[in-house]
Backbone as a printed PyTorch tensor [residue, N CA C, xyz], in Angstrom:
tensor([[[ 96.4080, 135.8940,  97.9410],
         [ 95.6120, 134.7330,  97.7240],
         [ 96.4200, 133.7290,  96.8730]],

        [[ 96.4400, 132.4970,  97.2890],
         [ 97.1900, 131.4790,  96.5770],
         [ 96.4450, 131.0500,  95.3140]],

        [[ 97.2300, 130.7950,  94.2800],
         [ 96.6530, 130.3730,  93.0260],
         [ 96.4580, 128.8560,  93.0630]],

        [[ 95.2180, 128.4220,  92.7590],
         [ 94.9170, 126.9910,  92.7700],
         [ 95.1980, 126.4190,  91.4050]],

        [[ 95.7950, 125.2600,  91.3740],
         [ 96.0560, 124.5780,  90.1280],
         [ 94.9250, 123.5640,  89.9020]],

        [[ 94.2890, 123.6510,  88.7790],
         [ 93.2450, 122.6580,  88.4770],
         [ 93.7160, 121.7800,  87.3520]],

        [[ 93.1910, 120.6150,  87.2970],
         [ 93.5670, 119.6450,  86.2960],
         [ 92.4630, 119.5350,  85.2940]],

        [[ 92.7730, 119.7200,  84.0250],
         [ 91.7700, 119.6160,  82.9800],
         [ 91.7530, 118.2050,  82.4300]],

        [[ 90.6470, 117.8580,  81.8190],
         [ 90.5610, 116.5540,  81.1970],
         [ 89.4910, 115.6750,  81.7950]],

        [[ 89.1170, 115.9180,  83.0270],
         [ 88.0540, 115.0980,  83.6340],
         [ 86.6900, 115.7210,  83.4620]],

        [[ 86.6470, 117.0250,  83.2290],
         [ 85.3740, 117.6930,  83.0470],
         [ 84.4970, 117.6330,  84.2660]],

        [[ 83.2110, 117.4660,  84.1070],
         [ 82.2690, 117.4000,  85.2090],
         [ 82.0180, 115.9780,  85.6520]],

        [[ 82.7880, 115.0590,  85.1570],
         [ 82.5500, 113.6450,  85.4930],
         [ 83.1750, 113.2620,  86.8320]],

        [[ 82.7290, 112.1900,  87.3850],
         [ 83.2960, 111.4840,  88.5520],
         [ 83.0980, 112.1770,  89.9020]],

        [[ 82.6340, 113.3870,  89.9640],
         [ 82.3950, 114.0640,  91.2460],
         [ 83.6050, 114.8480,  91.7170]],

        [[ 83.3630, 115.8240,  92.5630],
         [ 84.3950, 116.7490,  93.0170],
         [ 85.4490, 116.0820,  93.8910]],

        [[ 85.0470, 115.1590,  94.7350],
         [ 85.9760, 114.5080,  95.6570],
         [ 87.0370, 113.7080,  94.8910]],

        [[ 86.6090, 112.9450,  93.9010],
         [ 87.5320, 112.1570,  93.1090],
         [ 88.4550, 113.0510,  92.2940]],

        [[ 87.9130, 114.1340,  91.7250],
         [ 88.7540, 115.0580,  90.9420],
         [ 89.7960, 115.7620,  91.8050]],

        [[ 89.4440, 116.1160,  93.0340],
         [ 90.4090, 116.7440,  93.9600],
         [ 91.5170, 115.7410,  94.3430]],

        [[ 91.1300, 114.5100,  94.6060],
         [ 92.1340, 113.4850,  94.9500],
         [ 93.0660, 113.2280,  93.7610]],

        [[ 92.5110, 113.1540,  92.5710],
         [ 93.2910, 112.9200,  91.3690],
         [ 94.2530, 114.0760,  91.1190]],

        [[ 93.7800, 115.2950,  91.3150],
         [ 94.6240, 116.4790,  91.1300],
         [ 95.7860, 116.4750,  92.1360]],

        [[ 95.4970, 116.1240,  93.3830],
         [ 96.5380, 116.1140,  94.4130],
         [ 97.6230, 115.0830,  94.0800]],

        [[ 97.2170, 113.8970,  93.6830],
         [ 98.1670, 112.8370,  93.3580],
         [ 98.9900, 113.2070,  92.1060]],

        [[ 98.2970, 113.7710,  91.1090],
         [ 98.9770, 114.1280,  89.8600],
         [100.0210, 115.2310,  90.1050]],

        [[ 99.6730, 116.2430,  90.8990],
         [100.6260, 117.3370,  91.1570],
         [101.8050, 116.8460,  92.0230]],

        [[101.5370, 115.9370,  92.9400],
         [102.6130, 115.3520,  93.7330],
         [103.5630, 114.5430,  92.8460]],

        [[103.0000, 113.8270,  91.9020],
         [103.8090, 112.9960,  90.9960],
         [104.6900, 113.8230,  90.0930]],

        [[104.1850, 114.9660,  89.6080],
         [104.8870, 115.7600,  88.6110],
         [105.7910, 116.8560,  89.1670]],

        [[105.8340, 117.0310,  90.4920],
         [106.6540, 118.1280,  91.0400],
         [108.1450, 117.8360,  90.8830]],

        [[108.9570, 118.8850,  90.8710],
         [110.3940, 118.7590,  90.7160],
         [111.0130, 118.2080,  91.9920]],

        [[111.9580, 117.2920,  91.8230],
         [112.6390, 116.6800,  92.9600],
         [114.1500, 116.8160,  92.7880]],

        [[114.8400, 116.8190,  93.8980],
         [116.3010, 116.9350,  93.9090],
         [116.8950, 115.5480,  94.1020]],

        [[117.8680, 115.2170,  93.2580],
         [118.5530, 113.9440,  93.3270],
         [119.3480, 113.8600,  94.6520]],

        [[119.1870, 112.7840,  95.3980],
         [119.9670, 112.6610,  96.6460],
         [121.4470, 112.4200,  96.4320]],

        [[121.8220, 111.9900,  95.2500],
         [123.2140, 111.6770,  94.9380],
         [123.9900, 112.8830,  94.4190]],

        [[123.4730, 113.5500,  93.3560],
         [124.2140, 114.6260,  92.7330],
         [123.6440, 116.0040,  92.9910]],

        [[122.3920, 116.0880,  93.4460],
         [121.7940, 117.3870,  93.7860],
         [121.1080, 118.0920,  92.6370]],

        [[121.0130, 117.4670,  91.4620],
         [120.3350, 118.1210,  90.3270],
         [118.8340, 117.9670,  90.4540]],

        [[118.1050, 118.7550,  89.6780],
         [116.6350, 118.7090,  89.7140],
         [116.0820, 117.8460,  88.5850]],

        [[116.8160, 116.8140,  88.1800],
         [116.3720, 115.9400,  87.1110],
         [116.0070, 114.5560,  87.6400]],

        [[115.4750, 114.5060,  88.8200],
         [115.0950, 113.2560,  89.4780],
         [113.6120, 113.0020,  89.1870]],

        [[113.3280, 111.9600,  88.4060],
         [111.9660, 111.6720,  87.9790],
         [111.5990, 110.2180,  88.1870]],

        [[110.3200, 109.9100,  88.0040],
         [109.8190, 108.5660,  88.1280],
         [109.8780, 107.8450,  86.7930]],

        [[110.4900, 106.6590,  86.7540],
         [110.5550, 105.8700,  85.5340],
         [109.3590, 104.9490,  85.4110]],

        [[109.0140, 104.2770,  86.5040],
         [107.9000, 103.3720,  86.5510],
         [107.3380, 103.4030,  87.9680]],

        [[106.3480, 102.5900,  88.2410],
         [105.7530, 102.5800,  89.5680],
         [106.7850, 102.1200,  90.5750]],

        [[107.1950, 103.0200,  91.4790],
         [108.1560, 102.6640,  92.5150],
         [109.6130, 102.7830,  92.1220]],

        [[109.9230, 103.1420,  90.8800],
         [111.3230, 103.2730,  90.4490],
         [111.5960, 104.7220,  90.0730]],

        [[112.5490, 105.3200,  90.7580],
         [112.9080, 106.7330,  90.5530],
         [114.3440, 106.7940,  90.1220]],

        [[114.6720, 107.6800,  89.1680],
         [116.0430, 107.7730,  88.6980],
         [116.3820, 109.2000,  88.3460]],

        [[117.6890, 109.4780,  88.3480],
         [118.2110, 110.7720,  87.9650],
         [118.7130, 110.6930,  86.5260]],

        [[118.3180, 111.6270,  85.7040],
         [118.7360, 111.6320,  84.3050],
         [120.1860, 112.0980,  84.1350]],

        [[120.7110, 112.7920,  85.1220],
         [122.0690, 113.3190,  85.0380],
         [123.1180, 112.2720,  85.4370]],

        [[122.9350, 111.6480,  86.5950],
         [123.9450, 110.7260,  87.1050],
         [123.5390, 109.2590,  87.0770]],

        [[122.3590, 108.9500,  86.5290],
         [121.8410, 107.5790,  86.4140],
         [121.6870, 106.8530,  87.7580]],

        [[121.4800, 107.6090,  88.8290],
         [121.2230, 107.0450,  90.1480],
         [119.8050, 106.5480,  90.2160]],

        [[119.6120, 105.2950,  90.6400],
         [118.2450, 104.7330,  90.7380],
         [117.9650, 104.3380,  92.1570]],

        [[116.6820, 104.4980,  92.5440],
         [116.2500, 104.1400,  93.8910],
         [114.8090, 103.6380,  93.8120]],

        [[114.4520, 102.7320,  94.7110],
         [113.1000, 102.2590,  94.7990],
         [112.3710, 103.0320,  95.8850]],

        [[111.1600, 103.3710,  95.6080],
         [110.3660, 104.1500,  96.5610],
         [108.8930, 103.7960,  96.4590]],

        [[108.0630, 104.7190,  96.8650],
         [106.6130, 104.4940,  96.7650],
         [106.1330, 104.8460,  95.3710]],

        [[104.8820, 104.5900,  95.0810],
         [104.3450, 104.7650,  93.7360],
         [104.3130, 106.2060,  93.2820]],

        [[103.8310, 107.1400,  94.1120],
         [103.6120, 108.5000,  93.6750],
         [104.5840, 109.5170,  94.2870]],

        [[105.3150, 109.1300,  95.2870],
         [106.2240, 110.0560,  95.9370],
         [107.4170, 109.2640,  96.4340]],

        [[108.5290, 109.9480,  96.6300],
         [109.7420, 109.2880,  97.1160],
         [109.9610, 109.6620,  98.5780]],

        [[110.2250, 108.7050,  99.3840],
         [110.5100, 108.9380, 100.8150],
         [111.9810, 108.6090, 101.0710]],

        [[112.7710, 109.6310, 101.3630],
         [114.1940, 109.4070, 101.5980],
         [114.5050, 109.4020, 103.0590]]])
């Protein structure tokens, strides 16, 4: 059985549909990514649509919550 990750902090507010959508977006945003330039796993989001690697300082523009290469 797969372990479900739940997001704390919203409590019983806003309804289940909104909480599930928020959890999906948050987990997509925080997952580990591989840098297309150097291959390290230090590729993170700096701002909305700006992604950079902390190791090689490679920057790329992408979508708000996920990077499409």
